[in-house]
C-alpha positions as CSV (number, residue, x, y, z in Angstrom):
1,M,0.0,0.0,0.0
2,G,1.3,3.5,-0.8
3,T,2.0,6.2,1.7
4,Y,-1.1,8.2,0.8
5,H,-4.8,7.3,0.3
6,P,-7.0,8.9,-2.4
7,G,-8.3,11.6,-0.1
8,E,-4.8,12.8,0.8
9,R,-3.8,12.7,-2.8
10,A,-6.8,14.8,-3.8
11,V,-6.0,17.5,-1.2
12,Q,-2.4,17.5,-2.2
13,A,-3.3,18.0,-5.8
14,R,-5.9,20.7,-5.1
15,S,-3.3,22.6,-3.1
16,G,-0.7,22.2,-5.8
17,L,1.7,20.4,-3.4
18,T,2.0,16.9,-4.8
19,A,5.7,17.1,-5.3
20,P,6.5,18.4,-1.7
21,A,4.1,15.7,-0.4
22,D,6.0,13.0,-2.3
23,H,9.3,14.3,-0.8
24,A,7.8,14.3,2.8
25,G,6.3,10.8,2.2
26,R,9.8,9.3,2.0
27,S,10.1,9.8,5.7
28,V,7.1,7.6,6.5
29,R,8.1,4.0,7.6
30,D,6.2,0.9,8.6
31,T,8.9,0.1,11.2
32,I,10.2,1.9,14.3
33,P,13.8,3.0,13.8
34,D,16.1,3.1,16.8
35,V,15.9,6.9,17.1
36,A,12.1,6.7,17.2
37,A,12.3,4.0,19.9
38,R,14.6,6.1,22.0
39,F,12.2,9.1,21.6
40,L,9.2,7.1,22.7
41,A,11.0,5.7,25.7
42,T,11.5,9.2,27.2
43,R,8.0,10.6,26.5
44,R,5.3,11.4,29.0
45,V,2.5,12.6,26.6
46,F,0.8,10.3,24.1
47,V,-2.4,11.3,22.3
48,L,-4.6,8.6,20.7
49,G,-7.3,9.0,18.1
50,A,-9.9,6.4,17.0
51,A,-13.6,5.9,16.3
52,D,-15.9,4.7,19.0
53,R,-18.5,1.9,18.6
54,D,-20.9,4.3,16.9
55,G,-18.2,5.6,14.4
56,R,-17.7,8.9,16.2
57,V,-14.1,10.0,16.2
58,W,-12.4,11.1,19.5
59,S,-9.0,12.1,20.6
60,S,-7.8,10.8,24.1
61,L,-4.8,11.4,26.3
62,L,-2.5,8.8,27.8
63,T,0.3,9.9,30.2
64,G,2.9,8.2,32.3
65,A,6.5,8.4,33.6
66,P,9.2,8.1,31.0
67,G,9.3,4.4,30.0
68,F,5.5,4.0,29.8
69,L,5.9,3.9,26.0
70,R,8.2,1.1,24.8
71,A,9.1,-0.2,21.4
72,R,8.8,-3.9,21.9
73,D,10.2,-4.6,18.5
74,E,10.5,-2.8,15.1
75,R,6.7,-3.0,14.5
76,T,5.2,-2.8,18.0
77,V,4.7,-0.2,20.7
78,D,3.6,-1.1,24.2
79,V,1.7,1.5,26.2
80,A,1.7,1.0,29.9
81,A,-1.3,3.1,30.6
82,A,-5.1,2.8,30.4
83,L,-7.7,5.4,29.5
84,R,-9.6,6.7,32.5
85,D,-13.1,5.6,33.4
86,G,-15.6,7.6,31.3
87,D,-13.2,8.2,28.4
88,P,-15.2,7.9,25.1
89,L,-12.6,5.4,23.7
90,A,-12.2,3.2,26.7
91,G,-14.9,0.8,25.7
92,V,-13.9,0.2,22.1
93,L,-10.2,-0.2,23.0
94,S,-11.1,-2.9,25.4
95,D,-13.2,-4.8,22.9
96,G,-10.5,-5.8,20.4
97,P,-8.4,-4.6,17.5
98,V,-9.0,-0.9,16.8
99,Q,-7.4,1.3,14.1
100,V,-5.7,4.2,15.9
101,G,-3.6,7.2,15.2
102,A,-1.2,8.5,17.8
103,V,1.2,11.4,18.4
104,A,4.0,11.4,21.0
105,L,4.8,14.9,22.0
106,D,7.9,16.5,23.6
107,P,6.9,20.1,24.3
108,V,10.2,20.9,25.9
109,A,12.3,20.1,22.9
110,R,9.5,20.9,20.4
111,R,9.5,17.4,18.9
112,R,6.7,15.1,17.9
113,M,6.3,11.7,16.3
114,R,3.3,10.0,14.8
115,V,2.4,6.3,15.1
116,N,-0.6,5.0,13.1
117,G,-1.7,1.4,13.3
118,T,-3.8,-1.1,15.1
119,A,-4.2,-1.2,18.9
120,R,-5.1,-4.2,21.1
121,S,-5.9,-4.2,24.8
122,R,-3.4,-5.8,27.2
123,G,-5.9,-5.6,30.0
124,P,-4.6,-3.8,33.1
125,E,-1.1,-3.6,31.4
126,G,-2.4,-1.1,28.8
127,L,-2.3,-1.3,25.0
128,R,-0.2,-2.8,22.3
129,I,0.0,-0.9,19.0
130,T,1.2,-2.6,15.8
131,A,2.5,0.2,13.6
132,D,1.6,0.8,9.9
133,Q,3.1,4.3,9.7
134,V,5.8,5.9,11.8
135,Y,7.2,9.4,11.1
136,A,8.4,12.6,12.7
137,N,7.0,16.1,12.2
138,C,8.7,19.4,12.3
139,P,8.8,21.6,15.4
140,K,6.5,24.3,14.0
141,Y,3.7,25.7,16.2
142,I,4.7,23.7,19.3
143,Q,4.7,26.0,22.4
144,R,7.6,25.2,24.8
145,R,6.4,24.1,28.2
146,D,7.1,21.3,30.7
147,P,3.8,19.9,31.7
148,V,3.1,17.5,34.6
149,P,0.1,15.2,35.1
150,S,-2.7,16.8,37.0
151,V,-4.1,15.3,40.2
152,P,-7.3,13.5,39.1
153,A,-10.5,15.1,40.5
154,D,-13.1,13.1,42.4
155,A,-15.8,14.5,40.1
156,P,-16.7,12.2,37.1
157,P,-16.6,13.5,33.5
158,T,-19.7,15.5,32.4
159,R,-21.2,15.3,28.9
160,G,-23.2,17.7,26.8
161,E,-24.2,18.4,23.3
162,R,-22.9,22.0,23.2
163,L,-20.2,24.1,24.7
164,T,-20.9,25.9,28.0
165,G,-19.7,29.5,28.4
166,A,-16.8,28.4,30.6
167,Q,-15.7,25.8,28.0
168,Q,-15.9,28.4,25.2
169,E,-13.5,30.6,27.2
170,V,-11.0,27.6,27.6
171,L,-11.1,27.2,23.8
172,R,-10.6,30.9,23.1
173,R,-7.4,31.0,25.1
174,A,-6.1,27.7,23.8
175,D,-2.7,27.7,22.1
176,T,-2.6,23.9,21.6
177,F,-5.1,21.2,20.7
178,F,-5.1,17.8,19.0
179,V,-7.3,16.6,16.2
180,A,-8.2,13.0,15.4
181,T,-9.6,11.9,12.0
182,A,-10.1,8.7,10.0
183,S,-10.2,7.7,6.4
184,D,-13.2,6.1,4.8
185,S,-11.6,2.7,5.5
186,G,-11.2,3.5,9.2
187,A,-7.4,4.2,9.3
188,A,-7.0,6.8,12.0
189,D,-4.7,9.7,12.5
190,A,-4.0,12.1,15.4
191,S,-2.3,15.4,14.9
192,H,-1.1,18.4,16.9
193,R,-2.3,21.9,16.2
194,G,-0.7,25.0,17.7
195,G,-0.8,28.7,17.4
196,A,-1.2,32.0,19.3
197,P,-4.1,32.1,21.7
198,G,-7.2,32.9,19.7
199,F,-6.2,30.8,16.7
200,L,-9.0,28.3,17.7
201,A,-12.0,30.5,17.0
202,V,-15.3,30.0,18.8
203,H,-18.3,31.2,16.7
204,S,-21.1,29.7,18.8
205,P,-21.6,26.9,21.3
206,E,-21.7,24.4,18.4
207,L,-19.3,25.9,15.9
208,L,-15.5,26.3,15.9
209,S,-12.8,27.0,13.3
210,W,-9.1,27.1,12.9
211,P,-6.6,28.1,10.2
212,D,-4.7,25.3,8.4
213,Y,-1.2,26.7,8.8
214,V,1.5,25.9,6.3
215,G,3.0,22.5,7.1
216,N,4.7,19.5,5.5
217,A,2.2,19.2,2.6
218,M,1.2,15.6,3.6
219,F,-2.4,16.7,4.5
220,M,-3.1,13.6,6.7
221,T,-5.9,15.4,8.5
222,L,-7.4,17.2,5.5
223,G,-7.1,14.1,3.4
224,N,-9.2,12.1,5.9
225,L,-11.8,14.9,6.0
226,W,-12.0,14.7,2.2
227,V,-13.4,11.2,2.5
228,N,-14.8,11.2,6.1
229,P,-16.1,14.4,7.9
230,R,-16.0,12.9,11.4
231,A,-13.3,14.3,13.7
232,G,-12.5,14.6,17.4
233,L,-10.6,17.4,19.3
234,L,-8.7,17.2,22.6
235,V,-8.1,20.5,24.3
236,P,-6.0,20.7,27.5
237,D,-6.5,23.5,30.0
238,W,-2.9,24.0,31.2
239,E,-4.0,26.2,34.0
240,T,-6.4,23.8,35.7
241,G,-5.3,20.4,34.4
242,D,-8.8,19.8,33.1
243,L,-9.5,18.2,29.7
244,L,-12.1,18.8,27.0
245,Q,-12.9,16.2,24.4
246,L,-15.2,17.1,21.5
247,T,-16.5,15.0,18.7
248,G,-18.4,16.2,15.6
249,T,-17.9,16.8,11.9
250,A,-15.5,19.0,10.1
251,R,-15.2,20.6,6.6
252,V,-12.4,22.4,4.9
253,R,-13.0,26.0,3.8
254,W,-10.6,26.3,0.8
255,E,-10.4,30.0,0.6
256,D,-9.0,31.8,3.6
257,D,-7.1,35.1,4.1
258,T,-5.9,34.3,7.7
259,P,-2.2,35.1,8.1
260,G,-0.1,31.9,7.6
261,A,-2.9,29.9,6.1
262,R,-4.5,29.3,2.7
263,R,-7.3,27.1,4.1
264,S,-9.3,26.7,7.3
265,V,-11.3,24.0,9.0
266,E,-14.8,24.4,10.4
267,F,-15.9,22.1,13.1
268,T,-19.4,21.4,14.2
269,V,-19.7,20.1,17.8
270,Q,-22.0,17.1,18.4
271,E,-20.8,16.0,21.9
272,V,-18.5,17.4,24.6
273,V,-16.9,15.4,27.4
274,A,-15.3,17.5,30.2
275,S,-13.0,15.7,32.6
276,P,-11.8,17.6,35.7
277,G,-8.1,17.0,36.5
278,A,-7.6,14.4,33.7
279,G,-5.1,16.4,31.7
280,L,-1.8,18.1,32.2
281,L,-0.6,21.1,34.3
282,S,1.7,23.9,33.0
283,P,0.5,27.2,34.6
284,G,1.6,30.5,33.1
285,A,2.5,31.5,29.6
286,P,4.7,29.1,27.6
287,E,7.5,30.1,25.3
288,Y,5.4,30.5,22.2
289,S,6.6,29.2,18.9
290,R,8.2,31.8,16.7
291,A,6.4,30.2,13.8
292,N,2.9,31.1,15.1
293,P,1.2,33.6,12.7
294,P,-0.5,36.6,14.3
295,V,-4.1,36.2,15.3
296,G,-6.6,39.0,14.7
297,A,-8.6,40.5,17.5
298,D,-11.9,39.2,16.1
299,T,-12.0,35.5,16.7
300,G,-15.7,35.1,15.9
């Protein structure tokens, strides 16, 4: 199978970036090189994307001390962590093989690595992922911070069909989020998105958008949306350690005059899961990426 599916190829062609995409695609492997194995072994943040039993796409957070991610061999990653009770993906991951996309993040060194493949439950020991795609991404738009796991709250997750006023404020000040998508065959992907506060625009309790900043021309996220509009967002609140997970549908707006972007993505919220203390803590302003384009005062 080639590096790209037809949706990704269609977006690359529409954007006039087929040649750069071909060049970037040479870095995608179906095995885990030694440098990637060493990177995984020192990580504390692992974001997983997949579809639930109803086909809705979600993005979830797994954390642990360095060593909780381990390359068992050149095709397999063991994850010594389990999703918390109430996570939208907990049930489907315990059922059996699930196509997943994942990104391991080092916000201190501004590094990230993607692992896409199939996950199987190892019971209380966590997950085992068989890799189909392994590749690194550039450091653009990653804010430098050194987060630590939050202390889990006693309160259970809450669910809603639209964003509350407080949740909208969390999104408006966000400088980082993660987006999960899947192809029409179910192959999943999870990706990091970063920018100056305000780049994630809140238009209403049910409608968000963000600019598609210039990247590596692979268009893994937009290529999935070309063939499957379902998507899931994970938004950490660095000040409180709380976590927001949103699922819904997304569409690409092909004409956009936002600085640093030629396209934008519009996301319609269908469900929100808010989990107190389930995220990461890094109070105070980070060292913002110099690649972040400016954000206008009007965010919707």
